[in-house]
C-alpha positions in Angstrom: -49.6 -6.5 8.4 -45.9 -7.3 8.8 -45.4 -7.2 5.0 -47.0 -3.8 4.8 -44.5 -2.4 7.3 -41.6 -3.8 5.4 -42.9 -2.4 2.1 -43.3 1.0 3.8 -39.7 0.9 5.0 -38.5 0.0 1.5 -40.5 2.8 -0.1 -39.2 5.2 2.5 -35.6 4.2 1.8 -36.1 4.5 -1.9 -37.6 8.0 -1.6 -34.8 9.4 0.5 -32.2 11.2 -1.6 -29.1 10.1 0.2 -25.7 10.7 -1.4 -23.9 7.5 -2.4 -20.3 7.1 -1.4 -17.9 6.7 -4.3 -14.5 5.2 -3.5 -11.4 6.6 -5.2 -9.1 3.9 -6.7 -5.4 4.7 -6.4 -2.8 2.4 -7.9 -0.3 0.8 -5.6 3.2 2.1 -6.0 6.0 -0.4 -6.2 9.6 0.3 -5.2 12.4 -0.4 -7.6 14.8 -1.5 -4.8 13.7 -4.0 -2.2 14.1 -2.5 1.3 14.0 -3.8 4.8 13.8 -1.9 8.1 16.9 -1.9 10.3 17.4 -0.1 13.6 20.7 0.8 15.2 22.2 3.3 17.7 24.3 6.3 16.7 26.4 8.8 18.6 24.4 12.0 19.2 27.0 14.1 17.6 27.1 11.9 14.5 23.3 12.0 14.1 23.4 15.8 14.3 26.0 15.9 11.6 24.0 13.6 9.4 20.9 15.8 9.9 22.8 19.0 9.1 24.4 17.4 5.9 20.9 16.3 4.8 19.6 19.8 5.1 22.6 21.4 3.3 22.4 18.9 0.4 18.6 18.9 0.3 18.5 15.1 0.6 17.3 12.6 3.1 19.2 11.1 6.0 18.3 7.7 4.7 20.1 8.5 1.4 23.2 9.8 3.2 23.4 6.6 5.3 22.8 4.3 2.3 25.5 6.1 0.3 28.0 6.0 3.1 27.4 2.2 3.6 27.7 1.6 -0.1 31.0 3.6 -0.3 32.4 1.7 2.7 31.6 -1.7 1.1 33.4 -0.9 -2.2 
């Protein structure tokens, strides 16, 4: 009797037309330059100037800060 119930459940599951989930495979992107996260405090006025410059030059604040640090270390 128990085997009959299991067979009924199996047949019921096979007969239902459920959609199968298909996973999308996306390659992992690698960065050319190794980066680390670093936090520090800036003066409010200086931060506003960096934001404004980033908007005017259509670049990121990160890029402006990185360029400024590189220039100061030359």
